[in-house]
All heavy atoms as TSV, in Angstrom:
chain	resi	resn	atom	element	x	y	z
A	1	GLN	N	N	1.272	-15.756	-38.749
A	1	GLN	CA	C	0.372	-14.731	-38.272
A	1	GLN	C	C	-0.001	-13.807	-39.421
A	1	GLN	O	O	0.786	-13.530	-40.311
A	1	GLN	CB	C	1.029	-13.899	-37.172
A	1	GLN	CG	C	1.223	-14.630	-35.867
A	1	GLN	CD	C	1.793	-13.677	-34.811
A	1	GLN	OE1	O	2.081	-12.539	-35.079
A	1	GLN	NE2	N	1.939	-14.201	-33.613
A	2	SER	N	N	-1.204	-13.327	-39.346
A	2	SER	CA	C	-1.625	-12.375	-40.366
A	2	SER	C	C	-1.092	-10.996	-40.019
A	2	SER	O	O	-0.611	-10.745	-38.917
A	2	SER	CB	C	-3.156	-12.348	-40.466
A	2	SER	OG	O	-3.694	-11.736	-39.306
A	3	GLY	N	N	-1.197	-10.085	-40.968
A	3	GLY	CA	C	-0.703	-8.726	-40.763
A	3	GLY	C	C	-1.378	-8.025	-39.604
A	3	GLY	O	O	-0.748	-7.292	-38.851
A	4	GLY	N	N	-2.685	-8.259	-39.435
A	4	GLY	CA	C	-3.421	-7.623	-38.343
A	4	GLY	C	C	-2.975	-8.119	-36.981
A	4	GLY	O	O	-2.844	-7.347	-36.034
A	5	GLN	N	N	-2.722	-9.426	-36.896
A	5	GLN	CA	C	-2.264	-9.998	-35.626
A	5	GLN	C	C	-0.865	-9.496	-35.283
A	5	GLN	O	O	-0.570	-9.184	-34.136
A	5	GLN	CB	C	-2.265	-11.525	-35.698
A	5	GLN	CG	C	-3.654	-12.127	-35.724
A	5	GLN	CD	C	-3.603	-13.629	-35.897
A	5	GLN	OE1	O	-2.718	-14.159	-36.567
A	5	GLN	NE2	N	-4.557	-14.309	-35.298
A	6	THR	N	N	-0.005	-9.413	-36.297
A	6	THR	CA	C	1.356	-8.938	-36.079
A	6	THR	C	C	1.343	-7.482	-35.630
A	6	THR	O	O	2.053	-7.106	-34.698
A	6	THR	CB	C	2.186	-9.077	-37.368
A	6	THR	OG1	O	2.170	-10.441	-37.779
A	6	THR	CG2	C	3.608	-8.634	-37.151
A	7	ALA	N	N	0.508	-6.672	-36.263
A	7	ALA	CA	C	0.413	-5.263	-35.897
A	7	ALA	C	C	-0.095	-5.117	-34.462
A	7	ALA	O	O	0.424	-4.308	-33.688
A	7	ALA	CB	C	-0.498	-4.519	-36.865
A	8	ALA	N	N	-1.084	-5.903	-34.084
A	8	ALA	CA	C	-1.630	-5.843	-32.725
A	8	ALA	C	C	-0.571	-6.268	-31.710
A	8	ALA	O	O	-0.437	-5.659	-30.638
A	8	ALA	CB	C	-2.870	-6.719	-32.604
A	9	CYS	N	N	0.182	-7.281	-32.061
A	9	CYS	CA	C	1.243	-7.761	-31.177
A	9	CYS	C	C	2.311	-6.682	-30.999
A	9	CYS	O	O	2.786	-6.427	-29.890
A	9	CYS	CB	C	1.848	-9.034	-31.742
A	9	CYS	SG	S	3.102	-9.772	-30.687
A	10	LEU	N	N	2.674	-6.041	-32.089
A	10	LEU	CA	C	3.674	-4.972	-32.023
A	10	LEU	C	C	3.162	-3.770	-31.231
A	10	LEU	O	O	3.908	-3.151	-30.473
A	10	LEU	CB	C	4.096	-4.549	-33.430
A	10	LEU	CG	C	4.924	-5.576	-34.215
A	10	LEU	CD1	C	5.130	-5.107	-35.649
A	10	LEU	CD2	C	6.261	-5.827	-33.533
A	11	GLU	N	N	1.885	-3.458	-31.381
A	11	GLU	CA	C	1.304	-2.346	-30.619
A	11	GLU	C	C	1.336	-2.632	-29.126
A	11	GLU	O	O	1.642	-1.745	-28.323
A	11	GLU	CB	C	-0.133	-2.089	-31.083
A	11	GLU	CG	C	-0.225	-1.409	-32.431
A	11	GLU	CD	C	-1.657	-1.271	-32.926
A	11	GLU	OE1	O	-2.600	-1.402	-32.113
A	11	GLU	OE2	O	-1.837	-1.024	-34.129
A	12	ARG	N	N	1.022	-3.873	-28.741
A	12	ARG	CA	C	1.091	-4.248	-27.324
A	12	ARG	C	C	2.522	-4.146	-26.810
A	12	ARG	O	O	2.769	-3.671	-25.701
A	12	ARG	CB	C	0.556	-5.662	-27.119
A	12	ARG	CG	C	-0.951	-5.741	-27.098
A	12	ARG	CD	C	-1.447	-7.065	-26.555
A	12	ARG	NE	N	-0.922	-8.230	-27.258
A	12	ARG	CZ	C	-1.450	-8.763	-28.355
A	12	ARG	NH1	N	-2.544	-8.242	-28.881
A	12	ARG	NH2	N	-0.906	-9.822	-28.927
A	13	ALA	N	N	3.479	-4.570	-27.618
A	13	ALA	CA	C	4.883	-4.499	-27.211
A	13	ALA	C	C	5.324	-3.056	-27.031
A	13	ALA	O	O	6.000	-2.712	-26.057
A	13	ALA	CB	C	5.767	-5.212	-28.241
A	14	VAL	N	N	4.925	-2.190	-27.949
A	14	VAL	CA	C	5.280	-0.778	-27.858
A	14	VAL	C	C	4.629	-0.156	-26.622
A	14	VAL	O	O	5.272	0.616	-25.886
A	14	VAL	CB	C	4.878	-0.018	-29.144
A	14	VAL	CG1	C	4.971	1.483	-28.952
A	14	VAL	CG2	C	5.743	-0.475	-30.307
A	15	LYS	N	N	3.378	-0.487	-26.367
A	15	LYS	CA	C	2.685	0.036	-25.192
A	15	LYS	C	C	3.406	-0.392	-23.918
A	15	LYS	O	O	3.623	0.421	-23.007
A	15	LYS	CB	C	1.237	-0.471	-25.180
A	15	LYS	CG	C	0.412	0.053	-24.041
A	15	LYS	CD	C	-1.018	-0.456	-24.124
A	15	LYS	CE	C	-1.847	0.037	-22.961
A	15	LYS	NZ	N	-3.212	-0.469	-22.998
A	16	GLN	N	N	3.807	-1.654	-23.849
A	16	GLN	CA	C	4.523	-2.162	-22.675
A	16	GLN	C	C	5.877	-1.464	-22.523
A	16	GLN	O	O	6.271	-1.077	-21.426
A	16	GLN	CB	C	4.712	-3.681	-22.776
A	16	GLN	CG	C	5.451	-4.289	-21.601
A	16	GLN	CD	C	4.696	-4.146	-20.286
A	16	GLN	OE1	O	3.473	-4.142	-20.242
A	16	GLN	NE2	N	5.442	-4.011	-19.196
A	17	LEU	N	N	6.582	-1.292	-23.618
A	17	LEU	CA	C	7.884	-0.623	-23.567
A	17	LEU	C	C	7.743	0.834	-23.125
A	17	LEU	O	O	8.569	1.339	-22.361
A	17	LEU	CB	C	8.582	-0.709	-24.920
A	17	LEU	CG	C	9.093	-2.105	-25.302
A	17	LEU	CD1	C	9.547	-2.115	-26.749
A	17	LEU	CD2	C	10.213	-2.538	-24.371
A	18	ARG	N	N	6.707	1.507	-23.576
A	18	ARG	CA	C	6.475	2.890	-23.146
A	18	ARG	C	C	6.177	2.945	-21.657
A	18	ARG	O	O	6.653	3.841	-20.950
A	18	ARG	CB	C	5.332	3.517	-23.944
A	18	ARG	CG	C	5.740	3.890	-25.338
A	18	ARG	CD	C	4.662	4.671	-26.060
A	18	ARG	NE	N	5.130	5.058	-27.388
A	18	ARG	CZ	C	4.401	5.058	-28.466
A	18	ARG	NH1	N	3.120	4.710	-28.409
A	18	ARG	NH2	N	4.912	5.419	-29.629
A	19	LEU	N	N	5.401	1.991	-21.183
A	19	LEU	CA	C	5.089	1.923	-19.762
A	19	LEU	C	C	6.371	1.714	-18.948
A	19	LEU	O	O	6.612	2.403	-17.954
A	19	LEU	CB	C	4.098	0.790	-19.485
A	19	LEU	CG	C	3.781	0.527	-18.028
A	19	LEU	CD1	C	2.944	1.674	-17.462
A	19	LEU	CD2	C	3.056	-0.787	-17.868
A	20	GLU	N	N	7.199	0.786	-19.367
A	20	GLU	CA	C	8.444	0.513	-18.658
A	20	GLU	C	C	9.401	1.703	-18.716
A	20	GLU	O	O	10.120	1.975	-17.752
A	20	GLU	CB	C	9.107	-0.735	-19.224
A	20	GLU	CG	C	8.329	-2.001	-18.914
A	20	GLU	CD	C	8.914	-3.238	-19.570
A	20	GLU	OE1	O	10.093	-3.210	-19.973
A	20	GLU	OE2	O	8.192	-4.243	-19.666
A	21	ALA	N	N	9.408	2.412	-19.824
A	21	ALA	CA	C	10.291	3.576	-19.962
A	21	ALA	C	C	9.838	4.725	-19.067
A	21	ALA	O	O	10.657	5.558	-18.667
A	21	ALA	CB	C	10.340	4.029	-21.417
A	22	SER	N	N	8.562	4.779	-18.726
A	22	SER	CA	C	8.049	5.880	-17.913
A	22	SER	C	C	8.215	5.637	-16.411
A	22	SER	O	O	7.961	6.544	-15.623
A	22	SER	CB	C	6.575	6.122	-18.232
A	22	SER	OG	O	5.788	5.044	-17.761
A	23	VAL	N	N	8.655	4.453	-16.031
A	23	VAL	CA	C	8.819	4.139	-14.614
A	23	VAL	C	C	9.982	4.945	-14.042
A	23	VAL	O	O	11.060	5.007	-14.630
A	23	VAL	CB	C	9.082	2.624	-14.419
A	23	VAL	CG1	C	9.468	2.304	-12.987
A	23	VAL	CG2	C	7.867	1.821	-14.833
A	24	ARG	N	N	9.739	5.577	-12.873
A	24	ARG	CA	C	10.781	6.357	-12.214
A	24	ARG	C	C	11.851	5.397	-11.692
A	24	ARG	O	O	11.549	4.433	-11.017
A	24	ARG	CB	C	10.178	7.144	-11.048
A	24	ARG	CG	C	11.165	8.004	-10.307
A	24	ARG	CD	C	10.470	8.754	-9.155
A	24	ARG	NE	N	11.420	9.052	-8.112
A	24	ARG	CZ	C	11.660	8.290	-7.050
A	24	ARG	NH1	N	11.001	7.170	-6.876
A	24	ARG	NH2	N	12.549	8.645	-6.150
A	25	ARG	N	N	13.088	5.669	-11.987
A	25	ARG	CA	C	14.178	4.798	-11.572
A	25	ARG	C	C	15.130	5.561	-10.667
A	25	ARG	O	O	15.310	6.763	-10.802
A	25	ARG	CB	C	14.935	4.283	-12.788
A	25	ARG	CG	C	14.046	3.520	-13.751
A	25	ARG	CD	C	14.862	2.917	-14.871
A	25	ARG	NE	N	14.108	2.385	-15.968
A	25	ARG	CZ	C	13.260	1.373	-15.926
A	25	ARG	NH1	N	13.008	0.793	-14.808
A	25	ARG	NH2	N	12.642	0.949	-17.007
A	26	ILE	N	N	15.734	4.816	-9.724
A	26	ILE	CA	C	16.768	5.404	-8.880
A	26	ILE	C	C	17.959	4.459	-8.885
A	26	ILE	O	O	17.844	3.279	-9.225
A	26	ILE	CB	C	16.268	5.644	-7.434
A	26	ILE	CG1	C	15.839	4.330	-6.767
A	26	ILE	CG2	C	15.160	6.660	-7.400
A	26	ILE	CD1	C	15.503	4.470	-5.305
A	27	LYS	N	N	19.106	4.981	-8.498
A	27	LYS	CA	C	20.310	4.162	-8.474
A	27	LYS	C	C	20.199	3.119	-7.368
A	27	LYS	O	O	19.558	3.347	-6.341
A	27	LYS	CB	C	21.537	5.035	-8.236
A	27	LYS	CG	C	21.838	5.958	-9.395
A	27	LYS	CD	C	23.108	6.744	-9.133
A	27	LYS	CE	C	23.433	7.608	-10.346
A	27	LYS	NZ	N	24.702	8.320	-10.176
A	28	VAL	N	N	20.841	1.981	-7.583
A	28	VAL	CA	C	20.817	0.905	-6.598
A	28	VAL	C	C	21.413	1.395	-5.281
A	28	VAL	O	O	20.902	1.068	-4.203
A	28	VAL	CB	C	21.580	-0.336	-7.126
A	28	VAL	CG1	C	21.721	-1.395	-6.049
A	28	VAL	CG2	C	20.866	-0.910	-8.337
A	29	SER	N	N	22.474	2.178	-5.344
A	29	SER	CA	C	23.097	2.680	-4.111
A	29	SER	C	C	22.115	3.544	-3.322
A	29	SER	O	O	22.055	3.463	-2.088
A	29	SER	CB	C	24.367	3.465	-4.437
A	29	SER	OG	O	24.076	4.524	-5.319
A	30	GLN	N	N	21.333	4.357	-4.001
A	30	GLN	CA	C	20.334	5.189	-3.326
A	30	GLN	C	C	19.232	4.320	-2.729
A	30	GLN	O	O	18.794	4.539	-1.602
A	30	GLN	CB	C	19.742	6.207	-4.294
A	30	GLN	CG	C	18.710	7.111	-3.641
A	30	GLN	CD	C	18.033	8.049	-4.633
A	30	GLN	OE1	O	18.475	8.193	-5.767
A	30	GLN	NE2	N	16.960	8.675	-4.213
A	31	ALA	N	N	18.785	3.324	-3.477
A	31	ALA	CA	C	17.743	2.422	-2.980
A	31	ALA	C	C	18.240	1.668	-1.748
A	31	ALA	O	O	17.490	1.475	-0.780
A	31	ALA	CB	C	17.324	1.446	-4.073
A	32	ALA	N	N	19.516	1.256	-1.755
A	32	ALA	CA	C	20.077	0.532	-0.622
A	32	ALA	C	C	20.123	1.418	0.615
A	32	ALA	O	O	19.793	0.975	1.727
A	32	ALA	CB	C	21.470	0.026	-0.969
A	33	VAL	N	N	20.514	2.677	0.456
A	33	VAL	CA	C	20.551	3.608	1.583
A	33	VAL	C	C	19.149	3.818	2.142
A	33	VAL	O	O	18.936	3.790	3.362
A	33	VAL	CB	C	21.190	4.952	1.154
A	33	VAL	CG1	C	20.972	6.022	2.209
A	33	VAL	CG2	C	22.665	4.765	0.880
A	34	GLU	N	N	18.174	4.012	1.261
A	34	GLU	CA	C	16.792	4.224	1.710
A	34	GLU	C	C	16.246	2.991	2.417
A	34	GLU	O	O	15.562	3.108	3.445
A	34	GLU	CB	C	15.914	4.601	0.529
A	34	GLU	CG	C	16.213	5.981	-0.020
A	34	GLU	CD	C	15.384	6.331	-1.243
A	34	GLU	OE1	O	14.430	5.589	-1.576
A	34	GLU	OE2	O	15.680	7.370	-1.876
A	35	LEU	N	N	16.541	1.810	1.898
A	35	LEU	CA	C	16.077	0.566	2.522
A	35	LEU	C	C	16.724	0.383	3.891
A	35	LEU	O	O	16.055	0.024	4.859
A	35	LEU	CB	C	16.386	-0.624	1.612
A	35	LEU	CG	C	15.977	-1.992	2.132
A	35	LEU	CD1	C	14.478	-2.052	2.396
A	35	LEU	CD2	C	16.382	-3.069	1.145
A	36	ARG	N	N	18.014	0.655	3.991
A	36	ARG	CA	C	18.724	0.536	5.272
A	36	ARG	C	C	18.118	1.504	6.295
A	36	ARG	O	O	17.857	1.122	7.440
A	36	ARG	CB	C	20.205	0.833	5.074
A	36	ARG	CG	C	21.024	0.752	6.323
A	36	ARG	CD	C	22.500	1.054	6.026
A	36	ARG	NE	N	23.279	1.034	7.216
A	36	ARG	CZ	C	23.437	2.061	8.053
A	36	ARG	NH1	N	22.857	3.213	7.786
A	36	ARG	NH2	N	24.174	1.952	9.133
A	37	ASN	N	N	17.900	2.748	5.896
A	37	ASN	CA	C	17.313	3.733	6.808
A	37	ASN	C	C	15.920	3.310	7.261
A	37	ASN	O	O	15.571	3.436	8.436
A	37	ASN	CB	C	17.264	5.114	6.156
A	37	ASN	CG	C	18.640	5.719	5.996
A	37	ASN	OD1	O	19.585	5.325	6.680
A	37	ASN	ND2	N	18.764	6.668	5.082
A	38	PHE	N	N	15.127	2.801	6.340
A	38	PHE	CA	C	13.785	2.334	6.688
A	38	PHE	C	C	13.862	1.211	7.714
A	38	PHE	O	O	13.119	1.197	8.702
A	38	PHE	CB	C	13.044	1.861	5.431
A	38	PHE	CG	C	11.696	1.271	5.721
A	38	PHE	CD1	C	10.587	2.081	5.867
A	38	PHE	CD2	C	11.538	-0.100	5.860
A	38	PHE	CE1	C	9.334	1.542	6.147
A	38	PHE	CE2	C	10.299	-0.650	6.145
A	38	PHE	CZ	C	9.203	0.174	6.286
A	39	CYS	N	N	14.765	0.261	7.482
A	39	CYS	CA	C	14.906	-0.868	8.406
A	39	CYS	C	C	15.340	-0.395	9.788
A	39	CYS	O	O	14.823	-0.866	10.806
A	39	CYS	CB	C	15.898	-1.887	7.855
A	39	CYS	SG	S	15.286	-2.755	6.390
A	40	LEU	N	N	16.289	0.523	9.835
A	40	LEU	CA	C	16.764	1.032	11.122
A	40	LEU	C	C	15.674	1.814	11.849
A	40	LEU	O	O	15.526	1.699	13.075
A	40	LEU	CB	C	18.006	1.904	10.920
A	40	LEU	CG	C	19.266	1.149	10.482
A	40	LEU	CD1	C	20.388	2.130	10.158
A	40	LEU	CD2	C	19.701	0.149	11.537
A	41	GLN	N	N	14.895	2.592	11.118
A	41	GLN	CA	C	13.828	3.377	11.737
A	41	GLN	C	C	12.717	2.498	12.293
A	41	GLN	O	O	12.060	2.855	13.263
A	41	GLN	CB	C	13.226	4.354	10.724
A	41	GLN	CG	C	14.144	5.501	10.372
A	41	GLN	CD	C	13.600	6.321	9.209
A	41	GLN	OE1	O	12.572	5.989	8.627
A	41	GLN	NE2	N	14.309	7.390	8.857
A	42	ASN	N	N	12.483	1.354	11.668
A	42	ASN	CA	C	11.365	0.495	12.074
A	42	ASN	C	C	11.792	-0.743	12.840
A	42	ASN	O	O	10.949	-1.594	13.144
A	42	ASN	CB	C	10.555	0.098	10.834
A	42	ASN	CG	C	9.880	1.295	10.220
A	42	ASN	OD1	O	8.937	1.835	10.778
A	42	ASN	ND2	N	10.376	1.747	9.086
A	43	ALA	N	N	13.070	-0.855	13.180
A	43	ALA	CA	C	13.563	-2.050	13.873
A	43	ALA	C	C	12.881	-2.245	15.219
A	43	ALA	O	O	12.608	-3.377	15.623
A	43	ALA	CB	C	15.078	-1.963	14.049
A	44	SER	N	N	12.576	-1.154	15.925
A	44	SER	CA	C	11.956	-1.286	17.244
A	44	SER	C	C	10.519	-1.797	17.174
A	44	SER	O	O	9.975	-2.246	18.183
A	44	SER	CB	C	11.981	0.059	17.967
A	44	SER	OG	O	11.210	1.006	17.251
A	45	LYS	N	N	9.913	-1.753	16.004
A	45	LYS	CA	C	8.528	-2.217	15.834
A	45	LYS	C	C	8.454	-3.596	15.189
A	45	LYS	O	O	7.372	-4.125	14.991
A	45	LYS	CB	C	7.747	-1.237	14.950
A	45	LYS	CG	C	7.701	0.162	15.471
A	45	LYS	CD	C	7.002	1.061	14.471
A	45	LYS	CE	C	7.590	2.446	14.503
A	45	LYS	NZ	N	7.272	3.229	13.346
A	46	ASP	N	N	9.602	-4.170	14.835
A	46	ASP	CA	C	9.630	-5.436	14.110
A	46	ASP	C	C	9.533	-6.615	15.077
A	46	ASP	O	O	10.442	-6.842	15.872
A	46	ASP	CB	C	10.918	-5.535	13.296
A	46	ASP	CG	C	10.922	-6.713	12.340
A	46	ASP	OD1	O	10.236	-7.713	12.619
A	46	ASP	OD2	O	11.618	-6.635	11.326
A	47	PRO	N	N	8.430	-7.369	15.035
A	47	PRO	CA	C	8.279	-8.472	15.983
A	47	PRO	C	C	9.327	-9.576	15.798
A	47	PRO	O	O	9.585	-10.331	16.733
A	47	PRO	CB	C	6.864	-8.998	15.720
A	47	PRO	CG	C	6.492	-8.483	14.379
A	47	PRO	CD	C	7.280	-7.234	14.159
A	48	LEU	N	N	9.931	-9.674	14.642
A	48	LEU	CA	C	10.975	-10.682	14.455
A	48	LEU	C	C	12.253	-10.284	15.182
A	48	LEU	O	O	13.076	-11.135	15.507
A	48	LEU	CB	C	11.261	-10.896	12.964
A	48	LEU	CG	C	10.104	-11.484	12.161
A	48	LEU	CD1	C	10.479	-11.546	10.686
A	48	LEU	CD2	C	9.752	-12.859	12.672
A	49	LEU	N	N	12.441	-8.994	15.439
A	49	LEU	CA	C	13.634	-8.524	16.132
A	49	LEU	C	C	13.416	-8.356	17.630
A	49	LEU	O	O	14.300	-8.667	18.427
A	49	LEU	CB	C	14.101	-7.188	15.534
A	49	LEU	CG	C	14.521	-7.213	14.066
A	49	LEU	CD1	C	14.860	-5.811	13.592
A	49	LEU	CD2	C	15.703	-8.143	13.865
A	50	VAL	N	N	12.246	-7.852	18.015
A	50	VAL	CA	C	12.007	-7.557	19.429
A	50	VAL	C	C	11.139	-8.605	20.120
A	50	VAL	O	O	11.004	-8.582	21.335
A	50	VAL	CB	C	11.368	-6.159	19.605
A	50	VAL	CG1	C	12.291	-5.085	19.106
A	50	VAL	CG2	C	10.031	-6.068	18.914
A	51	GLY	N	N	10.567	-9.507	19.375
A	51	GLY	CA	C	9.707	-10.527	19.965
A	51	GLY	C	C	8.277	-10.036	20.124
A	51	GLY	O	O	7.979	-8.856	19.960
A	52	VAL	N	N	7.405	-10.967	20.463
A	52	VAL	CA	C	5.985	-10.665	20.641
A	52	VAL	C	C	5.632	-10.966	22.089
A	52	VAL	O	O	5.929	-12.053	22.579
A	52	VAL	CB	C	5.120	-11.526	19.692
A	52	VAL	CG1	C	3.641	-11.290	19.928
A	52	VAL	CG2	C	5.486	-11.274	18.253
A	53	PRO	N	N	5.015	-10.025	22.799
A	53	PRO	CA	C	4.586	-10.323	24.167
A	53	PRO	C	C	3.628	-11.511	24.164
A	53	PRO	O	O	2.790	-11.650	23.269
A	53	PRO	CB	C	3.872	-9.050	24.624
A	53	PRO	CG	C	4.272	-7.987	23.654
A	53	PRO	CD	C	4.676	-8.669	22.392
A	54	SER	N	N	3.757	-12.378	25.153
A	54	SER	CA	C	2.929	-13.587	25.161
A	54	SER	C	C	1.441	-13.260	25.200
A	54	SER	O	O	0.622	-14.016	24.688
A	54	SER	CB	C	3.304	-14.487	26.333
A	54	SER	OG	O	3.085	-13.818	27.549
A	55	SER	N	N	1.088	-12.121	25.793
A	55	SER	CA	C	-0.340	-11.767	25.843
A	55	SER	C	C	-0.881	-11.403	24.467
A	55	SER	O	O	-2.080	-11.510	24.218
A	55	SER	CB	C	-0.559	-10.600	26.804
A	55	SER	OG	O	0.181	-9.469	26.358
A	56	ASP	N	N	-0.007	-10.965	23.550
A	56	ASP	CA	C	-0.437	-10.585	22.204
A	56	ASP	C	C	-0.226	-11.690	21.173
A	56	ASP	O	O	-0.589	-11.529	20.024
A	56	ASP	CB	C	0.337	-9.348	21.724
A	56	ASP	CG	C	0.023	-8.112	22.544
A	56	ASP	OD1	O	-1.032	-8.108	23.213
A	56	ASP	OD2	O	0.821	-7.165	22.508
A	57	ASN	N	N	0.383	-12.789	21.590
A	57	ASN	CA	C	0.752	-13.840	20.644
A	57	ASN	C	C	-0.451	-14.746	20.358
A	57	ASN	O	O	-0.875	-15.502	21.233
A	57	ASN	CB	C	1.905	-14.665	21.213
A	57	ASN	CG	C	2.436	-15.670	20.226
A	57	ASN	OD1	O	1.857	-15.867	19.168
A	57	ASN	ND2	N	3.530	-16.305	20.573
A	58	PRO	N	N	-1.003	-14.700	19.146
A	58	PRO	CA	C	-2.163	-15.548	18.834
A	58	PRO	C	C	-1.792	-17.030	18.712
A	58	PRO	O	O	-2.662	-17.881	18.688
A	58	PRO	CB	C	-2.661	-14.996	17.496
A	58	PRO	CG	C	-1.456	-14.377	16.882
A	58	PRO	CD	C	-0.613	-13.862	18.016
A	59	PHE	N	N	-0.496	-17.357	18.675
A	59	PHE	CA	C	-0.074	-18.739	18.485
A	59	PHE	C	C	0.383	-19.396	19.793
A	59	PHE	O	O	0.894	-20.499	19.789
A	59	PHE	CB	C	1.054	-18.807	17.455
A	59	PHE	CG	C	0.651	-18.258	16.124
A	59	PHE	CD1	C	1.114	-17.030	15.699
A	59	PHE	CD2	C	-0.223	-18.950	15.296
A	59	PHE	CE1	C	0.732	-16.509	14.475
A	59	PHE	CE2	C	-0.619	-18.437	14.077
A	59	PHE	CZ	C	-0.137	-17.216	13.660
A	60	ARG	N	N	0.226	-18.718	20.919
A	60	ARG	CA	C	0.642	-19.302	22.191
A	60	ARG	C	C	-0.252	-20.495	22.509
A	60	ARG	O	O	-1.432	-20.536	22.104
A	60	ARG	CB	C	0.590	-18.265	23.304
A	60	ARG	CG	C	-0.807	-17.870	23.697
A	60	ARG	CD	C	-0.804	-16.855	24.854
A	60	ARG	NE	N	-2.148	-16.517	25.222
A	60	ARG	CZ	C	-2.869	-15.548	24.691
A	60	ARG	NH1	N	-2.365	-14.798	23.764
A	60	ARG	NH2	N	-4.115	-15.323	25.093
A	61	PRO	N	N	0.276	-21.458	23.226
A	61	PRO	CA	C	-0.548	-22.619	23.584
A	61	PRO	C	C	-1.716	-22.188	24.483
A	61	PRO	O	O	-1.549	-21.315	25.335
A	61	PRO	CB	C	0.406	-23.524	24.365
A	61	PRO	CG	C	1.767	-22.999	24.107
A	61	PRO	CD	C	1.635	-21.579	23.693
A	62	PRO	N	N	-2.873	-22.755	24.265
A	62	PRO	CA	C	-4.024	-22.364	25.086
A	62	PRO	C	C	-3.815	-22.799	26.542
A	62	PRO	O	O	-3.221	-23.841	26.821
A	62	PRO	CB	C	-5.202	-23.100	24.460
A	62	PRO	CG	C	-4.598	-24.206	23.677
A	62	PRO	CD	C	-3.219	-23.775	23.307
A	63	LYS	N	N	-4.261	-21.974	27.464
A	63	LYS	CA	C	-4.171	-22.308	28.879
A	63	LYS	C	C	-5.354	-23.199	29.235
A	63	LYS	O	O	-6.456	-23.019	28.760
A	63	LYS	CB	C	-4.198	-21.038	29.728
A	63	LYS	CG	C	-2.996	-20.149	29.498
A	63	LYS	CD	C	-3.092	-18.919	30.358
A	63	LYS	CE	C	-1.881	-18.035	30.138
A	63	LYS	NZ	N	-1.948	-16.796	30.902
A	64	SER	N	N	-5.072	-24.150	30.089
A	64	SER	CA	C	-6.177	-25.019	30.518
A	64	SER	C	C	-6.949	-24.309	31.616
A	64	SER	O	O	-6.401	-23.520	32.390
A	64	SER	CB	C	-5.651	-26.363	31.000
A	64	SER	OG	O	-4.793	-26.153	32.105
A	65	CYS	N	N	-8.191	-24.582	31.670
A	65	CYS	CA	C	-9.074	-23.946	32.643
A	65	CYS	C	C	-9.413	-24.965	33.719
A	65	CYS	O	O	-9.890	-26.061	33.424
A	65	CYS	CB	C	-10.330	-23.449	31.949
A	65	CYS	SG	S	-11.459	-22.619	33.064
A	66	SER	N	N	-9.125	-24.611	34.960
A	66	SER	CA	C	-9.499	-25.511	36.050
A	66	SER	C	C	-10.196	-24.704	37.144
A	66	SER	O	O	-9.823	-23.554	37.423
A	66	SER	CB	C	-8.275	-26.238	36.599
A	66	SER	OG	O	-7.383	-25.307	37.150
A	67	LEU	N	N	-11.149	-25.294	37.745
A	67	LEU	CA	C	-11.901	-24.618	38.806
A	67	LEU	C	C	-11.275	-24.823	40.165
A	67	LEU	O	O	-11.506	-24.060	41.088
A	67	LEU	CB	C	-13.349	-25.086	38.821
A	67	LEU	CG	C	-14.123	-24.798	37.512
A	67	LEU	CD1	C	-15.512	-25.431	37.588
A	67	LEU	CD2	C	-14.237	-23.308	37.281
A	68	PHE	N	N	-10.513	-25.887	40.346
A	68	PHE	CA	C	-9.924	-26.191	41.655
A	68	PHE	C	C	-8.432	-26.238	41.578
A	68	PHE	O	O	-7.769	-26.669	40.806
A	68	PHE	CB	C	-10.462	-27.526	42.196
A	68	PHE	CG	C	-11.960	-27.519	42.290
A	68	PHE	CD1	C	-12.740	-28.118	41.324
A	68	PHE	CD2	C	-12.600	-26.878	43.347
A	68	PHE	CE1	C	-14.123	-28.127	41.398
A	68	PHE	CE2	C	-13.975	-26.879	43.431
A	68	PHE	CZ	C	-14.731	-27.504	42.484
């Protein structure tokens, strides 16, 4: 690589490292508590936990239509 290419590569690396260093970080234990609380607060709205009413289920088998 030429000097210009190496310098450009290093500048991109420094820019990326600065971006990563500026990211707000929290402890894993804090993130786990927040995730657990979020899950507990939203459990009643989770269709995988409470199910989907058949009237709202877009994947239910179609009903056949008969006149008699």
